[in-house]
DOBA-910516 format. One line per field, with one value per residue: residue in three letters; x, y, z of N, C-alpha, C in turn. Coordinates in steps of 0.05 Angstrom, whole numbers. Layout:
// residues N
res <- c(ala:...) .
npx <- c(X:...) .
npy <- c(Y:...) .
npz <- c(Z:...) .
capx <- c(X:...) .
capy <- c(Y:...) .
capz <- c(Z:...) .
cpx <- c(X:...) .
cpy <- c(Y:...) .
cpz <- c(Z:...) .
***
This chain:
// residues 100
res <- c(met:phe:tyr:asp:lys:pro:ile:glu:val:trp:thr:lys:gly:glu:gln:ile:his:leu:gly:gly:gly:val:tyr:val:pro:gly:glu:pro:ser:leu:leu:tyr:lys:asp:lys:val:asp:ile:gln:pro:tyr:ser:ser:ala:glu:ala:lys:met:asp:tyr:gly:phe:asp:val:ile:thr:thr:his:ala:met:phe:thr:glu:gly:gly:gln:ile:glu:ile:gly:ser:thr:ile:ile:lys:tyr:asp:gly:his:asp:phe:glu:val:lys:glu:lys:ile:glu:trp:asp:asp:tyr:thr:glu:val:leu:leu:glu:arg:ile) .
npx <- c(2298:2257:2205:2168:2127:2062:2001:1932:1891:1837:1775:1737:1668:1610:1577:1516:1455:1412:1372:1350:1400:1434:1485:1512:1570:1586:1595:1662:1705:1749:1804:1855:1912:1979:2051:2093:2138:2137:2142:2152:2134:2133:2090:2121:2166:2143:2130:2181:2207:2173:2140:2088:2030:2005:1973:2008:2029:2057:2100:2092:2119:2111:2105:2065:1995:1925:1917:1885:1877:1836:1797:1815:1832:1884:1903:1943:1982:1942:1919:1884:1894:1891:1897:1937:1972:2002:2059:2086:2140:2193:2200:2172:2120:2108:2070:2037:2012:1959:1947:1886) .
npy <- c(1476:1522:1509:1550:1587:1603:1576:1571:1521:1518:1490:1502:1521:1482:1499:1535:1525:1571:1571:1578:1576:1604:1608:1610:1620:1572:1564:1568:1519:1504:1463:1446:1470:1491:1492:1523:1536:1594:1634:1693:1688:1685:1687:1685:1658:1608:1592:1588:1551:1505:1504:1518:1554:1595:1641:1665:1682:1668:1615:1556:1512:1449:1393:1358:1342:1359:1388:1413:1429:1481:1471:1486:1535:1577:1610:1662:1707:1746:1746:1715:1657:1624:1557:1541:1506:1442:1409:1348:1325:1279:1284:1329:1377:1423:1481:1523:1588:1637:1702:1725) .
npz <- c(2209:2244:2283:2308:2305:2324:2299:2278:2254:2213:2190:2133:2136:2117:2057:2054:2024:1998:1963:1895:1871:1904:1950:2016:2057:2107:2179:2200:2233:2287:2277:2298:2337:2322:2317:2271:2216:2181:2124:2082:2013:1943:1884:1838:1856:1868:1817:1793:1828:1830:1786:1792:1777:1812:1858:1911:1977:2021:2048:2085:2132:2159:2204:2192:2194:2184:2134:2079:2010:1990:2030:2079:2126:2148:2206:2225:2261:2264:2214:2159:2119:2057:2033:1980:1952:1965:1986:1998:2032:2053:2110:2126:2110:2059:2051:2008:2015:2010:2030:2055) .
capx <- c(2277:2247:2176:2162:2106:2037:1980:1908:1882:1808:1762:1715:1642:1595:1560:1487:1440:1389:1353:1355:1428:1449:1498:1527:1589:1579:1613:1687:1709:1777:1813:1876:1933:2005:2073:2104:2156:2123:2159:2142:2140:2118:2081:2144:2183:2128:2132:2209:2215:2157:2124:2060:2019:1985:1978:2017:2043:2074:2104:2091:2132:2100:2111:2042:1969:1902:1914:1875:1874:1808:1778:1828:1841:1905:1902:1969:1989:1919:1911:1874:1908:1879:1917:1938:1986:2014:2080:2094:2167:2197:2197:2157:2102:2109:2044:2037:1988:1952:1934:1860) .
capy <- c(1494:1528:1508:1566:1607:1590:1580:1556:1508:1517:1479:1519:1509:1473:1520:1532:1531:1587:1567:1594:1577:1622:1595:1627:1604:1562:1572:1552:1507:1500:1435:1444:1490:1479:1511:1518:1556:1608:1654:1705:1672:1698:1671:1681:1637:1583:1585:1581:1528:1482:1505:1524:1580:1602:1666:1657:1703:1656:1586:1546:1486:1436:1365:1342:1354:1355:1412:1406:1451:1489:1468:1493:1563:1580:1636:1667:1735:1764:1744:1689:1648:1601:1538:1540:1481:1426:1391:1330:1314:1256:1289:1353:1386:1452:1490:1550:1602:1664:1718:1734) .
capz <- c(2209:2270:2285:2332:2301:2330:2280:2282:2229:2213:2167:2123:2141:2094:2045:2059:2000:2005:1941:1871:1864:1922:1972:2034:2071:2134:2201:2203:2259:2293:2277:2318:2338:2317:2314:2245:2205:2159:2112:2058:1989:1921:1861:1820:1868:1864:1788:1788:1843:1826:1762:1799:1769:1833:1873:1938:1992:2043:2049:2112:2135:2182:2205:2185:2200:2166:2117:2053:1991:1985:2052:2104:2130:2168:2220:2236:2266:2259:2186:2149:2095:2042:2024:1950:1943:1987:1976:2020:2031:2070:2139:2130:2089:2052:2043:1997:2025:2001:2050:2046) .
cpx <- c(2267:2217:2167:2140:2078:2016:1955:1899:1852:1798:1740:1688:1629:1578:1531:1472:1415:1366:1359:1384:1445:1459:1512:1547:1579:1599:1638:1690:1739:1783:1834:1895:1959:2026:2088:2126:2140:2139:2145:2151:2122:2109:2103:2162:2169:2131:2161:2216:2200:2141:2095:2053:1997:1993:1984:2032:2062:2078:2105:2103:2122:2108:2087:2016:1949:1897:1907:1871:1844:1789:1790:1836:1862:1903:1929:1973:1967:1909:1901:1888:1893:1901:1915:1950:1998:2034:2089:2122:2169:2190:2183:2139:2105:2081:2046:2010:1984:1938:1908:1848) .
cpy <- c(1498:1529:1524:1587:1593:1597:1565:1546:1505:1503:1498:1505:1501:1496:1514:1542:1546:1584:1586:1596:1595:1606:1616:1609:1596:1572:1555:1541:1501:1470:1430:1468:1476:1501:1503:1539:1568:1631:1668:1689:1683:1678:1666:1659:1609:1573:1575:1555:1502:1481:1511:1552:1588:1629:1657:1680:1693:1626:1578:1518:1474:1406:1347:1357:1349:1379:1403:1431:1456:1486:1476:1522:1563:1608:1640:1698:1754:1764:1716:1683:1624:1583:1536:1515:1468:1407:1374:1319:1291:1262:1315:1359:1415:1459:1519:1563:1628:1678:1729:1754) .
cpz <- c(2238:2270:2310:2328:2305:2308:2290:2255:2232:2188:2159:2129:2115:2083:2050:2035:2008:1985:1918:1863:1882:1945:1990:2049:2099:2154:2201:2231:2262:2293:2298:2317:2334:2317:2288:2239:2181:2150:2088:2033:1967:1900:1842:1830:1864:1836:1782:1802:1835:1800:1767:1790:1788:1846:1902:1951:2013:2038:2078:2112:2161:2181:2200:2191:2179:2149:2089:2036:1988:2009:2079:2104:2152:2180:2233:2238:2258:2231:2179:2123:2083:2032:1994:1939:1967:1976:2000:2014:2051:2100:2145:2107:2084:2041:2033:2004:2011:2023:2040:2065) .
***
């Protein structure tokens, strides 16, 4: 694999409670920058390959990092991606992403 595509890994900010059950998103903060392999990937492929029933648009391959489902945003090529699934292999991690 070629880890040559630069990304930024951001953590979602803590939600702020305004009262009355109303929450607003907090400010995201940059965790780190990395170089990864990222490819188009479909929900149908995720279902066929892993049995996951998720909406996904891309697969990202990395050698590690602090990527967590639901709390991490990936910024790549001017777009933001939400982490949908994470598969840890022996020497790399595959992350399924949805463009938001």
